[in-house]
C-alpha positions as CSV (number, residue, x, y, z in Angstrom):
1,Q,129.8,27.6,80.0
2,V,126.3,27.1,80.6
3,Q,125.2,26.9,83.9
4,L,121.1,25.6,85.2
5,V,120.4,25.8,88.4
6,E,116.3,24.6,89.3
7,S,114.1,25.7,92.5
8,G,111.2,25.6,93.3
9,G,110.3,21.6,94.1
10,G,109.0,20.6,97.5
11,L,106.0,18.8,98.6
12,V,102.5,19.2,98.0
13,Q,99.3,17.4,98.1
14,A,97.4,15.8,95.2
15,G,95.3,18.5,93.0
16,G,98.2,21.0,94.0
17,S,100.4,22.8,91.9
18,L,104.0,23.9,91.4
19,R,106.1,26.4,89.8
20,L,109.8,25.1,89.3
21,A,112.3,27.7,88.0
22,C,115.1,27.8,85.9
23,A,117.7,29.7,86.0
24,V,120.5,29.6,83.3
25,S,124.0,31.7,83.5
26,G,126.4,31.6,80.5
27,R,124.3,32.2,77.5
28,T,120.9,33.8,77.1
29,I,117.7,31.3,76.7
30,S,116.8,32.6,73.6
31,S,120.1,31.2,72.2
32,L,118.8,27.7,74.0
33,Y,116.3,25.4,73.5
34,I,115.2,24.4,77.1
35,S,113.6,20.7,78.4
36,W,112.3,19.7,81.4
37,F,112.9,16.0,82.5
38,R,111.9,14.0,85.4
39,Q,113.8,11.1,87.5
40,A,111.5,8.8,89.6
41,P,113.1,6.5,92.3
42,G,114.4,3.3,90.2
43,K,113.1,5.0,86.6
44,E,115.1,6.3,84.1
45,R,115.2,9.8,83.4
46,E,112.3,10.7,80.9
47,F,111.3,14.1,79.1
48,V,108.5,16.0,80.4
49,L,108.4,19.3,78.0
50,A,110.1,21.8,76.2
51,I,110.4,25.5,74.8
52,N,112.7,26.5,71.3
53,R,114.2,29.3,71.2
54,S,111.5,31.6,70.6
55,G,109.9,30.5,73.4
56,R,107.1,28.0,71.8
57,G,106.8,24.3,72.5
58,P,104.4,21.5,72.5
59,T,101.4,21.8,75.2
60,D,100.6,19.4,77.8
61,D,97.1,19.3,79.6
62,R,99.1,20.1,83.2
63,F,102.0,21.1,82.9
64,T,103.0,24.1,81.0
65,M,106.4,26.0,80.7
66,S,107.2,29.4,80.1
67,R,109.8,31.8,80.3
68,D,111.1,35.2,81.7
69,D,114.1,36.8,79.3
70,A,115.1,39.3,81.6
71,K,115.6,37.0,84.5
72,N,117.2,34.2,82.1
73,T,114.5,32.1,83.5
74,V,112.5,29.5,82.8
75,Y,109.1,28.3,84.4
76,L,107.7,24.8,84.3
77,Q,103.8,25.3,86.1
78,M,102.6,21.9,87.7
79,N,98.5,21.9,87.9
80,S,96.6,19.1,89.0
81,L,99.5,17.2,90.5
82,K,99.7,13.4,90.9
83,P,101.3,11.3,93.2
84,E,103.3,9.9,89.7
85,D,104.3,13.1,89.2
86,T,106.9,12.6,92.6
87,A,110.6,12.7,90.9
88,V,113.4,14.8,91.1
89,Y,112.8,17.4,87.9
90,Y,115.8,18.5,85.9
91,C,115.9,21.5,83.3
92,G,118.2,20.7,80.3
93,A,119.7,23.1,77.2
94,N,120.6,22.6,73.9
95,V,122.0,24.8,71.7
96,G,121.0,22.6,68.2
97,G,117.8,21.8,69.1
98,I,115.1,20.1,71.4
99,T,115.7,17.1,72.4
100,T,113.6,14.2,73.9
101,I,116.7,12.0,75.0
102,P,118.5,12.7,77.6
103,R,121.6,11.6,77.2
104,R,121.9,14.2,74.2
105,V,121.1,16.5,76.3
106,D,124.2,19.4,76.6
107,Y,124.1,21.0,79.5
108,W,121.9,19.9,83.2
109,G,120.9,22.0,86.6
110,Q,121.5,19.7,89.7
111,G,117.8,18.7,89.9
112,T,114.5,19.7,92.2
113,Q,112.6,17.4,94.8
114,V,108.8,17.6,94.2
115,T,106.6,15.1,95.9
116,V,103.3,14.7,95.6
117,S,101.3,13.1,98.6
118,S,98.1,11.1,98.3
């Protein structure tokens, strides 16, 4: 069974940075497609970024994903944070491929709260 545990959330001022971590157990991250999603209060869960089994994925101006195979952990580096980035951030894992659709995610972590103050 794959388990995901997020950490690194917190309160940060606008313009600041945070690095979220997603520790994976049960399978190696090189055998999984890992995605980050977020859910703000009253809104649906939305896709943020993802990487494939080779550790590559789309880029973003402010957010970057990376991974540490030795720790079996994936990271989400968030820079230039804005109040609208406030949400619970979840990592998700899939066996068959990257998905941007929450209901198609195979495994979820419990989430970590990110709050950006103005």
